[in-house]
N, C-alpha and C positions, 0 to 999 in steps of 0.2 A: 554391505552397508548396514549400520544399525540405526535404531530410532533417533539417537542423538545426532548422528550424521545427516539423516534424512530431514530432520527439522531445521538443520542449518541451511538447507537449500532454499533459495529465495522463492517465496510464494508468487510474487509478481512474475518471475521468470518461468516458474512451473506453469502458471496459467497461460502465459504467452506461448509456451511450447505446445499447449493444447489448442492454441488459436483463440484464446479468450483474452480480449483487450479491454483496458479500462474505458469506461464510458466518459469519465472525467477525472482530473487530478486536481486536488485542492488542498492547500496548506500542508504539503508533504504527505498526503494520503492519496491512494488510488481508490476510486469508486467504480464498481462493476455492477452489471446486472448479475444477479445470483447465478452461480454456475451449477446449482443443483435444484432450482425451482424456477417457475415462470414468474416474471415481473416486468413491469414497464418502466419503473423508476429505479435507478441504481441505488440500492441500499446495502450493498455488500462492500465493506470498507477493508482495505489492506493497509497496514502500517509497514512500509518497507524497511524502516529502521529497526523496529522491534521484531519484524517478520512474524506478525500475528494478524489474524483477520477477525472480523465481527460482522454478523448479518443482522442489521436492525429490523429487517422485514420478517425475520424468523425468530422472534423472541430473544434477540441478542445472543444467539448462539455464536460461538467463535472459538479460536484456539490456534493451534500450530498447523503446519502443513499436513502432518499425519491426520490430525482431526478433520481437516478439510477433505482429504482423500477419502476418509471413512464416511464423511457426510455425503460426498458425491457418489460413493459406491457402498450403500448400506449392507450389502452382502459380504463385504470384505472383513477379514480379521486384520489385526495390526500387521502381521507378517505380509499379508497381501498388499496392504497399503505401502509398506516399505518397498516391496518388489515393484509396485506400480511407479513409485517415485523414481526408483533407480532406472526403470525402463524408459520412462518419459524423459528423464534428465540425461540419459545416455552417458557419454563421456564428458559432456559439458556441465559439470557441477558448478552451480553458481552459489557459493557459500556466502553467508552473511559475515564476512571477514574482510579485512583490508586486502588489497591486491598484493600478491607476492611475486617478485620478479621470477622469470622462468628459471633462472639459475642464480642462486645466492649462496655464497660461501660465508659461514660464520667464523669469526676469528676465535671465539671461545672454544669451539669443539672441532673445527676443521671439517664439519659435515657440509656436504653440498646437497641442496634440495633442488631436484629437477622435476618440473611439472610438465606433463604432456597433454 
């Protein structure tokens, strides 16, 4: 997995796999208690469509999934963050792309795509 692939994995799903659930959902956004600092009011917002986050309680820091993993694990290098994302996501990668049928044959190329 490279950085581009890692950042396509859904932040909402990644947090869910860590046992972190949204405190509330509003107008297409998910609000959480910050996953990397203590707070009582949810100020950590995730936009599931853009797959980006912002933490209003921490000076508006935000970014991609890799940025989040680095923020949650300050000792990590980017390669460590990618490895962490890969480990947590396991074989169930939830990409920010439309669903692809398990087996689809394209007429143009005759290529069969099989996802497992």
